[in-house]
PAFIZA-988041 format. One record per atom (N, C-alpha, C): residue number from 1; residue in three letters; x, y, z. Coordinates in steps of 0.02 Angstrom, whole numbers, plus 32768, in hexadecimal, padded with zeros to 4 digits. Example, Ala and Ser with C-alpha at 12.3 -4.5 7.8 and 13.67 -1.06 7.14 Angstrom:
2
VOZA num residu   xx   yy   zz
VOZA   1    ALA 8294 7EE4 8186
VOZA   1    ALA 8267 7F1F 8186
VOZA   1    ALA 8294 7F5B 8186
VOZA   2    SER 8282 7F90 8162
VOZA   2    SER 82AC 7FCB 8165
VOZA   2    SER 8285 8002 818A
END
This chain:
76
VOZA num residu   xx   yy   zz
VOZA   1    UNK 36BE E922 7E4C
VOZA   1    UNK 36AA E8DD 7E49
VOZA   1    UNK 36DB E8B4 7E20
VOZA   2    UNK 3719 E8AF 7E33
VOZA   2    UNK 374B E88D 7E0B
VOZA   2    UNK 3744 E842 7E05
VOZA   3    UNK 3721 E821 7E33
VOZA   3    UNK 371D E7D8 7E31
VOZA   3    UNK 36EA E7BD 7DFF
VOZA   4    UNK 36BF E7E8 7DE7
VOZA   4    UNK 368B E7D1 7DB9
VOZA   4    UNK 36A2 E7D6 7D71
VOZA   5    UNK 368D E7A4 7D49
VOZA   5    UNK 369B E7A8 7D02
VOZA   5    UNK 366E E7DD 7CE3
VOZA   6    UNK 3681 E7F4 7CA9
VOZA   6    UNK 365C E82B 7C89
VOZA   6    UNK 3614 E818 7C7B
VOZA   7    UNK 3607 E7DA 7C68
VOZA   7    UNK 35C2 E7C7 7C58
VOZA   7    UNK 3595 E7C7 7C96
VOZA   8    UNK 35B2 E7C1 7CD2
VOZA   8    UNK 358B E7C6 7D0F
VOZA   8    UNK 358B E80D 7D2B
VOZA   9    UNK 35C0 E832 7D21
VOZA   9    UNK 35C6 E875 7D3D
VOZA   9    UNK 3599 E8A7 7D19
VOZA  10    UNK 3592 E8A2 7CD7
VOZA  10    UNK 356C E8D2 7CB0
VOZA  10    UNK 3523 E8D6 7CC7
VOZA  11    UNK 34FF E89E 7CCD
VOZA  11    UNK 34BA E8A3 7CE5
VOZA  11    UNK 34B5 E8BF 7D2C
VOZA  12    UNK 34E5 E8AD 7D56
VOZA  12    UNK 34E5 E8C7 7D9B
VOZA  12    UNK 34EB E913 7D9A
VOZA  13    UNK 3519 E92D 7D73
VOZA  13    UNK 3523 E975 7D70
VOZA  13    UNK 34E7 E998 7D53
VOZA  14    UNK 34C9 E97C 7D1F
VOZA  14    UNK 348D E99A 7D01
VOZA  14    UNK 3453 E99C 7D32
VOZA  15    UNK 3449 E966 7D57
VOZA  15    UNK 3413 E964 7D88
VOZA  15    UNK 341F E996 7DC0
VOZA  16    UNK 345B E998 7DDA
VOZA  16    UNK 346B E9C6 7E10
VOZA  16    UNK 3462 EA0E 7DFA
VOZA  17    UNK 3474 EA1E 7DBC
VOZA  17    UNK 346D EA62 7DA2
VOZA  17    UNK 3423 EA77 7D9F
VOZA  18    UNK 33F7 EA45 7D97
VOZA  18    UNK 33AF EA54 7D94
VOZA  18    UNK 338D EA4B 7DD7
VOZA  19    UNK 33B4 EA3B 7E0A
VOZA  19    UNK 3397 EA32 7E4C
VOZA  19    UNK 3371 E9F0 7E55
VOZA  20    UNK 3381 E9BF 7E2A
VOZA  20    UNK 3360 E97F 7E2D
VOZA  20    UNK 3387 E94E 7E58
VOZA  21    UNK 3363 E922 7E7A
VOZA  21    UNK 3384 E8EE 7EA0
VOZA  21    UNK 33A0 E8B9 7E71
VOZA  22    UNK 33D2 E896 7E89
VOZA  22    UNK 33F2 E862 7E61
VOZA  22    UNK 33F2 E821 7E88
VOZA  23    UNK 33D5 E7ED 7E6B
VOZA  23    UNK 33D1 E7AB 7E89
VOZA  23    UNK 340A E77F 7E71
VOZA  24    UNK 342A E75C 7E9F
VOZA  24    UNK 3460 E730 7E8B
VOZA  24    UNK 3465 E6F5 7EB9
VOZA  25    UNK 347E E6BC 7E9F
VOZA  25    UNK 3486 E680 7EC8
VOZA  25    UNK 34C8 E67E 7EED
VOZA  26    UNK 34C8 E65E 7F27
VOZA  26    UNK 3505 E651 7F4D
VOZA  26    UNK 3507 E605 7F55
VOZA  27    UNK 3530 E5E5 7F2B
VOZA  27    UNK 3536 E59C 7F2B
VOZA  27    UNK 3580 E58A 7F29
VOZA  28    UNK 3598 E565 7F59
VOZA  28    UNK 3577 E550 7F96
VOZA  28    UNK 356D E58B 7FC5
VOZA  29    UNK 353A E587 7FF0
VOZA  29    UNK 352A E5BF 801C
VOZA  29    UNK 3557 E5C3 8059
VOZA  30    UNK 3594 E5DC 804D
VOZA  30    UNK 35C4 E5E5 8084
VOZA  30    UNK 35C7 E62F 8096
VOZA  31    UNK 35E1 E63D 80D1
VOZA  31    UNK 35E8 E683 80E5
VOZA  31    UNK 3615 E6A9 80B5
VOZA  32    UNK 364A E68A 809F
VOZA  32    UNK 3678 E6AA 8070
VOZA  32    UNK 3655 E6BC 802F
VOZA  33    UNK 3630 E68D 8013
VOZA  33    UNK 360C E69A 7FD4
VOZA  33    UNK 35D5 E6CE 7FDD
VOZA  34    UNK 35B4 E6CC 8017
VOZA  34    UNK 3580 E6FE 8025
VOZA  34    UNK 359E E744 8028
VOZA  35    UNK 35D5 E74B 804D
VOZA  35    UNK 35F6 E78C 8051
VOZA  35    UNK 360D E7A5 800C
VOZA  36    UNK 3625 E776 7FE3
VOZA  36    UNK 363C E789 7FA0
VOZA  36    UNK 3601 E7A0 7F76
VOZA  37    UNK 35C8 E77E 7F7A
VOZA  37    UNK 358D E792 7F53
VOZA  37    UNK 3576 E7D8 7F67
VOZA  38    UNK 3577 E7E6 7FA7
VOZA  38    UNK 3564 E829 7FBF
VOZA  38    UNK 3596 E85C 7FA5
VOZA  39    UNK 35D7 E84C 7FAA
VOZA  39    UNK 360B E87A 7F91
VOZA  39    UNK 3604 E884 7F46
VOZA  40    UNK 35ED E851 7F22
VOZA  40    UNK 35E4 E856 7ED9
VOZA  40    UNK 35A9 E882 7EC6
VOZA  41    UNK 357D E88F 7EF6
VOZA  41    UNK 3544 E8BC 7EE8
VOZA  41    UNK 3500 E89B 7EEA
VOZA  42    UNK 34FD E85B 7EF8
VOZA  42    UNK 34BB E83A 7EFC
VOZA  42    UNK 3499 E850 7F3D
VOZA  43    UNK 3459 E860 7F38
VOZA  43    UNK 3435 E873 7F75
VOZA  43    UNK 33F7 E848 7F80
VOZA  44    UNK 33EE E816 7F56
VOZA  44    UNK 33BD E7E1 7F61
VOZA  44    UNK 33E3 E7A1 7F52
VOZA  45    UNK 33E5 E774 7F83
VOZA  45    UNK 3413 E73B 7F7D
VOZA  45    UNK 33EE E6FA 7F89
VOZA  46    UNK 33FB E6C9 7F5E
VOZA  46    UNK 33E2 E685 7F66
VOZA  46    UNK 341B E65D 7F86
VOZA  47    UNK 340E E641 7FC1
VOZA  47    UNK 3442 E619 7FE2
VOZA  47    UNK 343B E5D1 7FCC
VOZA  48    UNK 3463 E5BD 7F9C
VOZA  48    UNK 345E E57B 7F7F
VOZA  48    UNK 3428 E57C 7F49
VOZA  49    UNK 3413 E541 7F35
VOZA  49    UNK 33DB E53B 7F06
VOZA  49    UNK 33B9 E4F9 7F15
VOZA  50    UNK 3381 E4ED 7EF6
VOZA  50    UNK 335A E4B0 7F05
VOZA  50    UNK 3383 E471 7F00
VOZA  51    UNK 33A6 E468 7EC9
VOZA  51    UNK 33CC E42A 7EBE
VOZA  51    UNK 3405 E424 7EF0
VOZA  52    UNK 3426 E45B 7F00
VOZA  52    UNK 345D E458 7F30
VOZA  52    UNK 3444 E441 7F73
VOZA  53    UNK 340C E45E 7F8B
VOZA  53    UNK 33F0 E44B 7FCC
VOZA  53    UNK 33D6 E403 7FCB
VOZA  54    UNK 33B7 E3EE 7F94
VOZA  54    UNK 339D E3AB 7F8E
VOZA  54    UNK 33D6 E378 7F90
VOZA  55    UNK 340B E384 7F6A
VOZA  55    UNK 3444 E356 7F6A
VOZA  55    UNK 3465 E353 7FAF
VOZA  56    UNK 346C E38D 7FCF
VOZA  56    UNK 3489 E38F 8012
VOZA  56    UNK 3460 E367 8043
VOZA  57    UNK 341E E36F 8040
VOZA  57    UNK 33F2 E349 806D
VOZA  57    UNK 33F7 E2FE 8061
VOZA  58    UNK 33FA E2E9 8022
VOZA  58    UNK 3400 E2A2 8013
VOZA  58    UNK 3443 E286 802C
VOZA  59    UNK 3479 E2AB 8023
VOZA  59    UNK 34BA E294 803B
VOZA  59    UNK 34B9 E28C 8087
VOZA  60    UNK 349B E2BD 80AA
VOZA  60    UNK 3498 E2B9 80F2
VOZA  60    UNK 346C E27E 8108
VOZA  61    UNK 3436 E272 80E6
VOZA  61    UNK 340A E23A 80F5
VOZA  61    UNK 342F E1F7 80EF
VOZA  62    UNK 3452 E1EF 80B8
VOZA  62    UNK 3478 E1B1 80AE
VOZA  62    UNK 34AE E1AA 80E2
VOZA  63    UNK 34D5 E1DF 80EE
VOZA  63    UNK 350C E1DC 811E
VOZA  63    UNK 34F4 E1D1 8166
VOZA  64    UNK 34BF E1F4 8179
VOZA  64    UNK 34A9 E1F2 81BF
VOZA  64    UNK 347A E1B9 81D0
VOZA  65    UNK 3453 E1A1 819F
VOZA  65    UNK 3421 E16E 81AD
VOZA  65    UNK 342E E12B 818B
VOZA  66    UNK 343E E12D 814B
VOZA  66    UNK 3445 E0EF 8125
VOZA  66    UNK 3487 E0CB 8135
VOZA  67    UNK 34BE E0EF 8133
VOZA  67    UNK 34FF E0D0 813D
VOZA  67    UNK 3505 E0AD 8181
VOZA  68    UNK 34EE E0CA 81B8
VOZA  68    UNK 34F2 E0A6 81F8
VOZA  68    UNK 34CB E063 81F6
VOZA  69    UNK 3492 E061 81D5
VOZA  69    UNK 346C E023 81D0
VOZA  69    UNK 3491 DFF1 81A5
VOZA  70    UNK 34AE E008 816E
VOZA  70    UNK 34D6 DFDB 8143
VOZA  70    UNK 350F DFBB 816A
VOZA  71    UNK 3533 DFE4 8190
VOZA  71    UNK 356B DFCC 81B8
VOZA  71    UNK 3554 DF9A 81ED
VOZA  72    UNK 351C DFAA 820D
VOZA  72    UNK 3501 DF7D 8240
VOZA  72    UNK 34EE DF3A 8222
VOZA  73    UNK 34CC DF3B 81E9
VOZA  73    UNK 34B7 DEFD 81C9
VOZA  73    UNK 34F3 DED5 81AE
VOZA  74    UNK 3528 DEF8 819D
VOZA  74    UNK 3564 DED6 8184
VOZA  74    UNK 3590 DEBD 81BD
VOZA  75    UNK 357C DECD 81FB
VOZA  75    UNK 35A2 DEB6 8235
VOZA  75    UNK 35E0 DEDE 8243
VOZA  76    UNK 35E2 DF1A 822B
VOZA  76    UNK 361D DF45 8237
VOZA  76    UNK 3617 DF69 8279
END
């Protein structure tokens, strides 16, 4: 597990030695980051987190719904 810092690797190794599952976040939830988390030893994975998904949804809402109305009202 060379990509992990010691403070993250130690608990992973201790849990794996005891046969315990290890939960870890993948933020942002990309295929590359997911594959890395699995390679690092995580076997329970959170894809993103509440705030990441909330912020993403708000950005999409503004870009997809609000901005077109603003442009239309501005005569663009």
